[in-house]
C-alpha positions as CSV (number, residue, x, y, z in Angstrom):
1,M,-2.9,-19.5,13.5
2,T,-6.1,-17.6,14.2
3,M,-6.0,-18.0,18.0
4,K,-2.3,-17.1,18.2
5,A,-3.0,-14.1,15.9
6,E,-5.8,-12.9,18.1
7,A,-3.4,-13.0,21.1
8,R,-0.6,-11.2,19.4
9,L,-2.6,-8.3,18.0
10,P,-3.1,-5.2,20.2
11,A,-6.5,-4.2,21.3
12,V,-7.9,-1.1,19.5
13,A,-10.3,1.6,20.5
14,W,-12.1,1.8,17.2
15,G,-14.3,-0.6,15.2
16,A,-15.8,-1.2,11.8
17,S,-17.9,2.0,11.9
18,E,-14.9,4.2,12.4
19,V,-13.0,2.3,9.7
20,L,-15.8,2.9,7.2
21,K,-16.0,6.6,8.1
22,G,-12.2,7.1,8.0
23,T,-11.8,5.2,4.7
24,A,-14.7,7.2,3.1
25,V,-13.3,10.5,4.2
26,A,-9.8,9.7,3.1
27,G,-11.0,8.4,-0.3
28,V,-13.1,11.5,-1.0
29,V,-10.3,13.8,-0.1
30,I,-7.7,11.9,-2.2
31,V,-10.0,11.7,-5.3
32,A,-10.9,15.4,-4.8
33,L,-7.3,16.3,-4.6
34,A,-6.5,14.4,-7.8
35,V,-9.4,15.9,-9.7
36,G,-8.6,19.3,-8.4
37,V,-5.0,19.2,-9.6
38,R,-6.2,18.1,-13.1
39,L,-8.9,20.7,-13.3
40,G,-6.7,23.4,-11.8
41,S,-4.0,22.8,-14.4
42,Q,-6.5,22.9,-17.2
43,W,-8.1,26.1,-15.9
44,A,-4.7,27.8,-15.7
45,G,-3.9,26.6,-19.2
46,V,-1.0,24.6,-18.0
47,Q,-0.5,21.0,-19.2
48,W,0.0,18.7,-16.2
49,R,3.2,16.8,-16.4
50,A,4.5,14.4,-13.8
51,S,7.9,15.3,-12.4
52,P,10.0,13.9,-9.5
53,L,8.9,16.9,-7.3
54,T,5.2,17.1,-8.1
55,T,4.6,13.3,-8.0
56,T,6.5,12.9,-4.7
57,L,4.6,15.8,-3.2
58,F,1.3,14.3,-4.3
59,V,2.2,10.9,-2.7
60,L,3.3,12.8,0.5
61,V,0.0,14.7,0.7
62,Q,-2.0,11.6,-0.2
63,D,-0.4,9.6,2.6
64,L,-0.7,12.6,5.1
65,V,-4.5,12.4,4.3
66,L,-4.4,8.7,5.3
67,V,-2.6,9.4,8.5
68,A,-4.9,12.3,9.4
69,A,-7.9,10.0,8.7
70,L,-6.6,7.2,10.9
71,W,-5.8,9.7,13.7
72,G,-9.2,11.4,13.5
73,F,-11.2,8.2,13.5
74,G,-9.2,5.9,15.7
75,V,-5.7,6.4,16.9
76,R,-6.4,9.5,19.0
77,R,-8.5,7.3,21.3
78,G,-5.8,4.6,21.8
79,G,-2.4,6.2,20.9
80,W,0.0,5.3,18.2
81,R,1.1,2.0,19.9
82,S,-2.4,0.7,19.3
83,L,-1.4,0.6,15.6
84,G,1.1,-2.1,16.4
85,L,4.2,0.1,16.4
86,R,5.9,-2.1,18.9
87,R,8.7,-4.6,19.3
88,F,8.4,-8.1,17.7
89,E,10.1,-11.4,17.8
90,A,13.0,-10.9,15.4
91,P,13.4,-14.5,14.1
92,L,9.6,-14.9,13.5
93,G,9.1,-11.4,12.1
94,C,12.1,-11.3,9.8
95,G,11.5,-14.8,8.6
96,L,7.9,-14.2,7.7
97,A,8.7,-10.8,6.2
98,A,11.4,-12.3,4.0
99,G,8.8,-14.6,2.4
100,V,6.5,-11.7,1.3
101,L,8.7,-10.6,-1.6
102,P,9.0,-14.0,-3.4
103,A,5.3,-14.8,-2.7
104,S,4.1,-11.5,-4.1
105,Y,6.2,-11.6,-7.3
106,T,5.3,-15.3,-7.8
107,F,1.7,-14.3,-7.7
108,N,2.3,-11.4,-10.1
109,I,4.0,-13.7,-12.6
110,A,1.3,-16.3,-12.4
111,Y,-1.4,-13.7,-12.7
112,A,0.2,-12.2,-15.8
113,I,0.5,-15.7,-17.4
114,V,-3.2,-16.4,-16.7
115,V,-4.3,-13.1,-18.1
116,I,-2.1,-13.1,-21.2
117,V,-1.6,-16.7,-22.1
118,I,-4.8,-18.4,-20.9
119,L,-7.4,-15.7,-21.1
120,R,-5.7,-13.9,-23.9
121,L,-6.5,-10.5,-22.5
122,P,-4.5,-7.3,-22.8
123,Y,-2.4,-6.8,-19.7
124,K,-0.1,-3.8,-19.2
125,P,0.7,-2.9,-15.5
126,Q,0.7,0.7,-14.7
127,A,4.1,2.3,-15.5
128,V,5.4,3.9,-12.2
129,L,8.7,5.5,-13.1
130,P,7.3,7.8,-15.8
131,L,5.0,9.3,-13.1
132,F,8.2,10.5,-11.4
133,G,9.7,11.9,-14.6
134,G,12.0,8.9,-15.5
135,G,15.8,8.9,-15.4
136,L,17.9,8.9,-12.3
137,A,16.1,11.8,-10.6
138,G,12.8,10.1,-11.2
139,F,14.2,6.8,-9.8
140,V,15.4,8.6,-6.6
141,A,12.0,10.3,-6.2
142,A,10.2,7.0,-6.7
143,L,12.4,5.4,-4.0
144,I,11.6,8.2,-1.6
145,A,7.9,7.9,-2.2
146,G,7.6,4.1,-2.6
147,V,10.2,2.9,-0.2
148,V,10.1,5.5,2.6
149,I,6.8,7.4,2.6
150,A,4.3,4.8,1.3
151,P,5.2,1.8,3.5
152,L,5.0,3.8,6.7
153,A,1.7,5.6,5.9
154,E,0.0,2.7,4.1
155,E,0.9,0.0,6.7
156,A,-0.4,2.3,9.5
157,F,-3.6,2.9,7.7
158,F,-4.5,-0.3,5.9
159,R,-3.1,-2.8,8.4
160,G,-2.9,-0.8,11.7
161,F,-6.2,1.0,11.3
162,V,-8.4,-0.8,8.7
163,F,-7.5,-4.4,9.3
164,A,-7.3,-4.0,13.1
165,G,-10.6,-2.2,13.2
166,L,-12.4,-4.8,11.2
167,R,-10.9,-7.8,13.0
168,P,-13.2,-7.8,16.1
169,R,-16.3,-8.1,13.8
170,L,-15.0,-10.1,10.8
171,G,-12.2,-12.2,12.4
172,V,-8.6,-12.3,11.2
173,V,-9.2,-13.9,7.8
174,G,-12.3,-11.8,7.0
175,A,-10.6,-8.5,8.0
176,A,-7.5,-9.5,6.1
177,L,-9.5,-10.1,2.9
178,L,-11.6,-6.9,3.1
179,S,-8.7,-4.7,4.1
180,A,-6.7,-6.2,1.2
181,A,-9.5,-5.4,-1.2
182,V,-9.6,-1.8,0.0
183,F,-5.8,-1.6,-0.4
184,G,-6.1,-2.9,-4.0
185,A,-8.9,-0.5,-4.9
186,V,-7.3,2.7,-3.7
187,H,-4.4,2.1,-6.1
188,L,-6.9,3.0,-8.9
189,S,-5.7,0.4,-11.4
190,L,-8.0,-2.4,-12.6
191,S,-5.2,-4.3,-14.2
192,T,-3.1,-4.5,-11.0
193,F,-6.0,-4.8,-8.5
194,L,-5.5,-8.5,-7.8
195,P,-1.7,-8.4,-7.4
196,V,-1.9,-5.4,-5.1
197,A,-4.7,-6.9,-3.1
198,F,-2.7,-10.1,-2.7
199,L,0.2,-8.1,-1.4
200,G,-2.2,-6.5,1.1
201,L,-3.5,-9.9,2.2
202,L,0.1,-11.1,2.8
203,L,0.9,-7.9,4.8
204,A,-2.3,-8.2,6.9
205,M,-1.5,-11.9,7.7
206,L,2.1,-10.8,8.6
207,Y,0.7,-8.3,11.0
208,A,-1.6,-10.9,12.5
209,A,1.3,-13.3,12.9
210,T,3.7,-10.9,14.5
211,G,1.5,-8.4,16.3
212,S,3.7,-5.6,15.0
213,L,3.6,-3.3,12.0
214,Y,7.4,-3.2,11.6
215,P,7.8,-6.5,9.7
216,G,5.1,-5.3,7.3
217,I,6.7,-2.0,6.8
218,I,10.0,-3.6,6.0
219,A,8.4,-6.2,3.6
220,H,6.4,-3.4,1.9
221,A,9.5,-1.3,1.4
222,C,11.5,-4.2,0.0
223,N,8.6,-5.1,-2.3
224,N,8.4,-1.6,-3.7
225,G,12.1,-1.1,-3.8
226,F,12.7,-4.3,-5.8
227,G,10.1,-3.4,-8.3
228,L,11.4,0.1,-8.8
229,L,15.0,-1.1,-9.1
230,L,13.9,-3.7,-11.8
231,A,12.0,-1.0,-13.6
232,Y,15.0,1.4,-13.6
233,L,17.3,-1.3,-14.9
234,L,15.0,-2.1,-17.7
235,E,14.7,1.6,-18.5
236,L,18.5,1.9,-18.6
237,H,18.7,-0.9,-21.1
238,G,15.9,0.5,-23.3
239,L,13.4,-2.2,-22.4
240,A,9.9,-1.9,-20.8
241,A,9.3,0.6,-18.0
242,M,7.4,-0.4,-14.9
């Protein structure tokens, strides 16, 4: 697996140093943006409320920051194709991508059982739809942010830039694990860190196996879309929100 993955992945013009700098800059800007919005609303005497428009715009700006960071610290040296935006073997890529959704949700269920039943700890995943205002408008906005915007920007940054830049020094497995940990951390939710990191690990290994970001983008979009649809259906029936 490792030797084949090494052969499939494109060569990149950046390394661990650029990945560290790019991730640090993006992280600082995103945190500063979030804090600035909160403090600005308090200074103006306006209570911050999530809405389909404001949350979608925040996701868009956040992902533009990721794209700007990967461009500034890596891609401008090697071009966009160095991110793995290239053709892939359809049977292999689609087959592996199809396995990401059941693997991810199986892990989520097992993780919840361990935390709630075995460890007897409080576990409440972050509710996503309320951040977009709820209802049909919030669901549509969440789909735009989570199924269209996020998979493109996050796969390019975390797999195309971070994972690929760490791979020459750490190898496929080490780079996949570290990039997955960063992916989980930037979602800023302790309760969902492991499930999100596990998804990041699956997507990194998918990129390694296919040499293309496209299967990961598709799998990422399907994973988010399924979760959002489930949350919306539960909301319609007056049950728990995602």
